[in-house]
C-alpha positions in Angstrom: 73.1 155.1 70.5 70.0 157.5 70.8 70.4 161.0 69.3 69.2 164.2 70.5 68.4 167.6 68.8 71.0 170.4 70.3 69.3 173.7 71.6 70.9 177.1 70.6 71.7 177.4 74.4 73.2 173.4 74.3 75.3 174.1 71.1 76.7 177.5 72.8 77.6 175.4 75.8 79.4 173.0 73.7 81.7 175.2 72.2 82.5 176.3 75.1 83.8 173.0 76.7 87.2 173.1 77.3 89.5 171.4 74.5 90.7 168.5 76.5 87.0 167.4 76.7 86.6 167.6 73.2 89.7 165.7 72.3 87.9 163.3 75.1 85.1 162.8 72.9 87.3 162.1 70.2 89.0 159.1 72.1 85.7 157.8 73.4 84.5 157.8 69.8 87.3 155.8 68.8 87.1 153.4 71.9 83.8 153.1 70.9 84.5 151.8 67.3 87.3 149.6 68.2 84.9 147.8 70.8 82.6 147.5 67.5 85.6 146.2 65.5 85.6 149.1 63.4 89.5 149.1 63.8 90.9 151.7 61.1 88.1 154.0 61.7 88.7 153.5 65.7 92.7 154.0 65.7 92.1 157.0 63.1 90.1 159.0 65.6 92.8 158.2 68.4 95.4 159.6 66.0 93.1 163.0 65.8 92.3 163.1 69.7 94.5 166.1 71.2 95.4 163.6 74.1 99.2 163.0 75.5 101.7 161.0 73.4 102.3 158.4 75.5 98.3 158.0 75.9 97.7 158.0 72.1 100.7 155.0 71.7 98.9 153.1 74.4 95.7 153.4 72.8 96.7 152.5 69.2 99.3 150.0 70.7 96.3 147.9 72.8 93.5 148.4 69.5 96.2 146.7 67.2 97.2 144.3 69.5 93.4 143.0 70.1 92.7 143.5 66.2 95.5 140.7 65.6 94.0 138.6 68.3 90.3 139.0 67.0 91.7 137.7 63.6 93.9 134.5 65.6 97.1 135.7 65.2 98.5 134.9 68.7 101.5 134.9 68.3 102.2 137.7 66.2 100.0 139.7 68.7 102.1 138.6 71.7 105.3 139.6 69.6 103.9 143.0 68.4 102.4 143.8 71.9 106.2 142.9 73.7 107.8 144.9 71.5 105.3 148.0 71.6 106.0 148.2 75.6 109.5 148.4 75.3 109.1 151.1 73.0 106.2 152.9 74.7 108.0 152.9 78.0 110.2 155.5 76.9 108.1 157.7 75.8 106.2 157.5 79.3 109.5 158.3 81.0 110.1 161.2 79.1 106.4 162.1 80.0 106.1 161.8 83.7 106.6 165.0 85.3 104.4 165.0 88.4 104.2 169.2 88.1 102.2 168.2 84.8 98.2 168.5 85.6 98.7 165.1 83.0 100.9 163.5 85.7 98.2 160.9 87.1 96.3 160.3 84.1 99.8 159.4 82.2 100.8 157.4 85.7 97.6 155.5 85.1 98.0 154.5 81.4 101.8 153.5 82.0 100.3 151.1 84.8 98.2 149.7 82.3 100.4 149.7 79.6 102.8 147.5 81.9 99.9 145.5 83.0 99.3 144.4 79.3 102.4 142.1 79.4 100.0 139.7 81.9 98.1 139.2 78.8 100.6 137.3 77.0 101.4 135.0 80.2 98.1 134.2 81.3 97.3 133.2 77.6 100.3 130.7 77.4 99.1 129.3 80.7 102.1 131.0 82.8 99.8 132.2 85.5 102.6 133.2 88.1 104.3 135.0 85.9 101.4 137.1 84.6 100.4 137.5 88.2 103.9 139.4 89.0 103.5 141.4 85.9 100.0 142.5 86.8 101.4 143.5 89.8 103.9 146.0 88.5 101.4 147.7 86.7 99.0 147.8 89.3 101.2 149.4 91.6 100.9 152.8 89.2 97.6 152.5 88.5 96.1 152.6 92.5 99.2 155.3 93.2 97.4 157.3 90.0 93.9 156.5 91.4 94.8 157.8 94.7 95.8 161.0 93.4 92.9 161.5 91.1 89.7 159.4 91.9 88.0 160.9 88.7 90.2 158.5 87.1 87.6 155.6 86.5 89.7 153.4 84.0 91.8 152.7 87.0 89.0 151.2 88.6 88.9 148.6 85.4 92.6 147.3 85.8 92.3 147.2 89.6 89.4 145.3 89.0 90.8 143.2 87.1 93.7 142.3 89.2 91.5 141.9 92.1 89.1 139.5 90.7 91.9 137.2 88.7 94.1 137.6 92.0 90.9 135.8 93.9 90.5 133.1 91.0 94.4 132.2 90.8 93.9 132.0 94.8 91.6 129.7 94.5 93.6 127.6 92.4 97.3 128.1 93.6 98.3 128.0 97.3 101.1 130.2 97.3 98.6 133.0 96.3 95.7 131.7 98.4 97.9 131.8 101.6 98.5 135.3 101.0 94.9 136.5 99.6 91.4 136.0 100.9 90.0 134.3 97.7 86.3 135.1 98.3 87.0 138.9 99.1 89.2 140.0 95.9 86.7 138.3 93.6 83.8 140.7 95.6 86.3 143.7 95.2 87.5 143.1 91.8 83.5 142.6 90.9 82.6 146.1 92.6 85.1 147.9 90.7 84.0 146.5 87.2 80.4 147.6 88.6 81.6 151.0 89.1 83.3 151.4 85.8 80.1 150.0 84.0 78.6 152.8 85.9 80.8 155.4 85.4 83.5 154.8 82.8 82.4 156.1 79.4 85.4 155.3 77.9 86.1 151.8 79.6 82.3 150.7 80.2 82.0 148.4 77.3 85.3 146.5 78.2 84.2 146.4 81.9 80.8 145.2 80.7 82.8 142.5 78.6 84.5 141.0 81.5 81.4 141.1 83.4 79.8 139.0 81.0 82.4 136.4 80.5 82.8 136.3 84.4 79.1 135.8 84.8 78.7 133.2 82.5 82.0 131.0 82.9 82.8 131.6 86.3 79.9 132.8 88.7 76.9 131.1 86.6 74.7 133.9 87.2 72.6 134.0 83.9 70.1 136.8 84.6 73.2 138.9 85.4 74.7 138.1 82.1 71.7 138.4 80.2 71.2 141.9 81.1 74.8 143.4 80.8 74.6 140.9 77.0 71.7 142.5 75.7 73.3 146.2 76.7 76.3 145.2 74.8 74.9 143.5 71.7 72.9 146.7 71.1 75.4 149.4 71.2 78.4 147.0 70.0 77.0 144.7 67.7 80.1 144.0 65.8 81.8 142.6 68.6 82.0 138.9 68.1 83.5 138.1 71.6 80.4 139.3 73.3 78.0 138.4 70.6 79.1 135.0 71.4 79.6 134.8 74.9 75.5 136.3 74.5 74.3 133.6 72.8 75.5 131.1 75.0 74.1 132.8 78.1 70.7 133.0 75.9 71.0 129.1 75.2 72.1 128.0 79.3 69.1 130.5 79.8 66.6 127.9 77.7 66.0 131.3 75.4 66.3 129.6 72.0 64.4 132.0 70.1 66.3 134.8 70.8 69.8 132.9 70.4 68.7 131.6 67.5 68.5 135.3 66.2 72.1 136.1 67.1 73.4 133.0 66.0 71.8 133.5 62.6 73.2 136.9 62.4 77.0 135.7 63.4 78.3 135.2 60.2 77.1 138.8 59.3 79.8 140.2 61.2 82.9 137.9 60.5 82.9 138.9 56.8 86.0 141.4 57.5 87.7 138.7 59.1 90.8 137.2 56.7 91.2 133.5 56.5 92.5 132.5 60.0 90.0 134.7 61.4 87.2 132.9 59.9 88.7 130.0 60.7 88.3 130.7 64.6 85.1 132.1 64.8 83.6 129.5 63.0 84.9 127.0 65.4 83.6 129.4 68.2 80.2 129.1 66.6 80.3 125.5 66.4 81.1 125.5 70.2 78.1 127.1 70.5 75.7 125.1 68.6 77.2 122.0 70.8 75.7 124.1 74.0 72.8 124.3 72.2 72.5 120.9 71.0 73.5 119.8 74.9 70.6 122.1 76.4 68.2 120.6 74.0 69.4 117.3 74.8 70.9 116.0 71.7 73.8 114.4 73.2 74.9 112.7 70.1 75.0 115.8 67.9 76.4 117.9 71.1 79.5 115.5 71.6 80.0 115.0 67.9 80.7 118.9 67.8 82.5 119.2 71.0 84.8 116.8 70.1 85.4 118.7 66.7 86.3 121.8 68.8 88.7 119.9 71.1 90.4 118.4 67.5 90.7 121.6 65.9 90.9 123.9 68.9 92.9 127.0 68.4 91.5 129.9 70.6 93.6 132.2 72.5 92.4 130.9 76.1 91.5 127.6 77.3 88.1 128.1 78.8 85.9 126.8 75.4 88.1 123.7 75.3 88.1 122.8 79.6 84.0 123.2 79.4 83.7 121.1 75.8 85.5 118.6 78.2 83.7 118.9 81.3 80.1 119.1 79.1 81.4 115.7 77.5 81.6 114.2 81.2 78.6 115.9 82.2 76.6 113.8 78.9 78.2 110.5 79.8 76.9 110.9 83.7 73.7 112.0 82.6 73.5 108.7 80.3 75.0 106.7 83.4 78.5 105.9 81.9 80.3 106.9 84.9 84.2 105.6 83.4 83.3 107.7 80.5 82.5 110.8 82.9 85.9 110.3 85.2 88.1 110.0 82.1 86.9 113.3 80.5 87.0 115.1 83.9 90.7 114.1 85.1 91.5 115.7 81.5 90.0 119.1 82.4 92.0 118.9 85.9 95.2 117.9 84.4 94.9 120.8 82.2 95.9 122.9 85.3 94.4 126.1 83.8 92.6 128.6 86.7 89.3 128.0 85.6 86.1 127.2 87.0 85.8 123.7 85.0 88.5 122.9 86.8 86.8 123.4 90.1 83.7 121.8 88.7 85.7 118.7 87.2 87.0 118.1 90.6 84.0 117.8 92.4 82.5 115.6 89.8 85.0 112.8 90.0 83.9 112.4 93.6 80.1 112.4 92.6 78.4 112.0 89.7 76.8 115.5 87.6 73.0 115.3 88.0 70.6 118.1 86.6 
């Protein structure tokens, strides 16, 4: 991030700012550190910030949950989150006072807190339960945003709910009957872009979701490249963004830049514990498999994809389903239709709510071709 020299006038203005603006600056700095995987530093800033206690509890809970997940401790992270939500709910219930000027902000974070529980169910492929808990949280978030439209963070939660409701509507008829999938996806993307353009605290998270969506769901690589480059510049330590950006570069044929990103990858894993290193070493092999496939080295690609499938240890099933799908695609390209159909069927049988399932259904009917 660029630094500017403050003039005397600017310094005077800075010190005349209201205290809550300065406190919010600490919060913004903390979020920046967390997004760069500097967890102790970020959490220390959250503890210093002069913010309402339930809001502080929300940020500390979410950041520690994130730290555990990055290190591959998914079961521990989920237990920690569920227990933490129950404890934090009492803080929010005690803090909610309609006469308080902080009421809308606290209500928004309360809704976001309840929505966190949906992540646990989504990761366990219990999508309808995840949808239910997301609905519980989003009602409070929307109410808060209606009261105060400056709460840009609310747009992130609203975008997540809308977009993934649309995705689920593509896979579940019970949701598709009530929701127009295409409209929900468009609304979700619009909320994400608004957050990216307006939300300082939530910008990084909105950017990550946009990057993920444009790579895995919409296959819009030019948009993914622009977002990925911005994220990797500001948050170089964020391994999830680094992995997605490297994959986007490969799929866009920008192999030299991908080599640079992959070459630096291990530099940012030194802080991880042994389980975290295992997870991210396998994630790197998945990216190398995509690289080999795009280069036309199908033998190396399949060997790496098979290793990813055999040792799969990620929280969500995106890379597993994509590995199966890509083995099927390579089989089709080599004229082995029987093998291709076998792998496509495994993707469909996973019953995951990912674009890979929809693509596998299509390629079961018609062979994949370049």
